[in-house]
C-alpha positions in Angstrom: 4.0 -20.8 4.9 3.0 -17.7 2.9 -0.6 -18.6 3.3 -0.1 -18.9 7.1 1.7 -15.5 7.2 -1.0 -13.8 5.2 -3.7 -15.4 7.4 -2.0 -14.2 10.6 -1.9 -10.6 9.3 -5.6 -10.9 8.2 -6.8 -12.1 11.6 -4.8 -9.4 13.4 -6.7 -7.1 15.7 -8.0 -4.1 13.7 -6.3 -1.7 16.1 -3.0 -3.5 15.5 -3.3 -2.8 11.8 -4.3 0.8 12.5 -1.1 1.2 14.6 1.1 -0.7 12.1 0.3 1.6 9.2 1.7 4.8 10.7 4.7 2.8 12.1 5.4 1.5 8.6 5.3 5.0 7.2 7.5 6.4 9.9 10.1 3.6 9.7 10.2 3.5 5.9 10.5 7.3 5.8 13.5 7.3 8.1 15.1 4.5 6.1 14.4 6.5 3.0 16.0 9.6 4.5 19.1 7.8 5.8 19.7 5.6 2.7 18.2 8.0 0.1 20.9 7.4 -2.6 20.2 3.6 -2.4 16.5 3.8 -2.2 15.8 3.4 -5.9 17.4 -0.1 -5.7 15.9 -1.0 -2.3 12.5 0.2 -3.3 12.6 -1.5 -6.6 13.1 -4.8 -4.8 10.4 -3.9 -2.3 7.9 -3.0 -5.1 8.4 -6.3 -6.8 7.9 -8.1 -3.5 4.8 -6.0 -2.7 3.3 -6.6 -6.2 4.0 -10.3 -5.8 2.3 -10.4 -2.4 -0.7 -8.5 -3.8 -1.0 -10.9 -6.7 -0.5 -13.9 -4.5 -3.1 -12.8 -1.9 -5.7 -11.7 -4.5 -5.3 -14.0 -7.4 -2.8 -16.9 -7.2 -3.8 -18.3 -3.8 -7.5 -18.2 -4.4 -9.6 -21.0 -5.7 -12.5 -20.6 -8.0 -15.4 -19.5 -5.8 -18.0 -18.1 -8.1 -18.2 -14.6 -9.6 -20.1 -11.6 -8.5 -19.8 -7.9 -9.0 -20.7 -4.8 -7.0 -20.0 -1.6 -8.9 -22.0 0.6 -6.5 -19.6 3.1 -4.9 -19.2 2.8 -1.1 -21.7 0.0 -0.8 -19.3 -1.8 1.5 -20.1 0.8 4.2 -23.8 0.0 3.9 -23.0 -3.8 4.2 -20.7 -3.1 7.1 -23.6 -1.8 9.1 -25.0 -5.3 9.0 -21.8 -7.2 8.7 -19.1 -5.4 10.8 -16.5 -7.8 9.3 -16.7 -5.7 6.2 -14.7 -3.0 8.0 -11.9 -5.5 8.5 -12.1 -6.4 4.8 -11.9 -2.7 3.7 -9.0 -2.0 6.1 -7.1 -5.1 4.9 -7.6 -3.9 1.3 -6.0 -0.6 2.3 -3.2 -2.3 4.2 -2.4 -4.7 1.4 -1.4 -1.9 -0.9 0.5 0.3 1.6 3.9 -1.4 0.8 3.5 -0.6 -2.9 2.9 3.0 -2.0 5.9 3.0 0.3 8.2 1.8 -2.4 7.2 3.3 -5.8 7.8 7.0 -5.2 11.5 6.2 -4.6 11.6 4.2 -7.9 10.0 6.8 -10.2 11.9 9.9 -11.3 10.6 13.4 -11.7 9.1 15.9 -9.4 7.6 15.1 -6.0 4.1 15.5 -7.4 4.8 13.2 -10.4 6.3 10.5 -8.2 3.2 10.5 -6.0 0.8 10.7 -8.9 2.5 7.9 -10.8 2.5 5.8 -7.6 -1.2 6.3 -7.0 -2.0 5.6 -10.7 0.0 2.3 -10.6 -1.9 1.3 -7.4 -5.2 2.1 -9.1 -4.3 0.2 -12.3 -2.9 -2.8 -10.4 -6.1 -2.9 -8.3 -8.4 -2.6 -11.3 -6.5 -5.3 -13.1 -6.7 -7.6 -10.0 -10.5 -7.0 -9.8 -10.9 -7.7 -13.5 -8.9 -11.0 -13.3 -10.9 -12.0 -10.2 -14.1 -11.4 -12.1 -13.1 -13.2 -15.3 -11.5 -16.1 -13.5 -14.4 -16.4 -11.0 -12.1 -15.8 -8.0 -14.5 -14.0 -5.8 -16.4 -10.8 -5.6 -15.3 -7.9 -7.9 -16.0 -4.6 -6.1 -15.4 -1.0 -6.9 -14.9 -0.4 -3.2 -11.9 -2.7 -3.3 -10.2 -0.6 -6.0 -10.9 2.5 -3.9 -9.5 1.0 -0.7 -6.4 -0.4 -2.6 -5.8 3.0 -4.1 -6.1 4.7 -0.7 -3.6 2.2 0.6 -1.2 3.1 -2.2 -1.7 6.8 -1.5 -1.2 6.3 2.2 2.1 4.5 1.6 3.4 7.2 -0.7 3.2 9.6 2.2 6.4 7.9 3.5 8.3 9.5 0.6 7.1 13.0 1.6 8.2 12.2 5.2 11.6 11.0 4.0 12.2 14.3 2.3 11.2 16.1 5.4 13.6 14.0 7.5 16.4 14.6 5.0 15.8 18.4 5.3 15.8 18.1 9.1 19.0 15.9 9.1 20.7 18.3 6.8 19.8 21.4 8.8 20.9 19.7 12.0 24.2 18.7 10.5 24.8 22.2 9.1 24.2 23.8 12.5 26.7 21.4 14.1 29.4 22.3 11.6 31.7 25.2 12.7 31.9 28.2 10.4 35.0 28.3 8.3 
């Protein structure tokens, strides 16, 4: 069932994924603004689910398929000129880590900058760990570009936290304007 779900996402039209990402950011940011005081708990659960989905999709569900490595930065773009399917692969690497980026800033404490920075760092470290495990366990190609795309996905997802703060400010200002002066 999980494999089928992940497969359906992977074979989705690229434009569908490109539309889904900003929708996810918008929806999660509104949820974050409305339920802000509960978001640490909600996001902790989501972060565990996101990390589990990442590990399942990248390590657990894969069979041994030979090892290879490509440590040349942005070589995926060169390969995509010949194999356009590489664009889908890169986009899906971004998309896979968006939920992690959506959730972690709400989990971490500290300033806005620290929350975002820690989120991006966790995405980078998780991605690098996944690539290392794939390499050691012969679970496919280890690519520097995958780490970059995964980290971009985490950073993209973390923008929802910034949006939620903006929504909170807008909601607060709107509410204050509606209140009669005492």
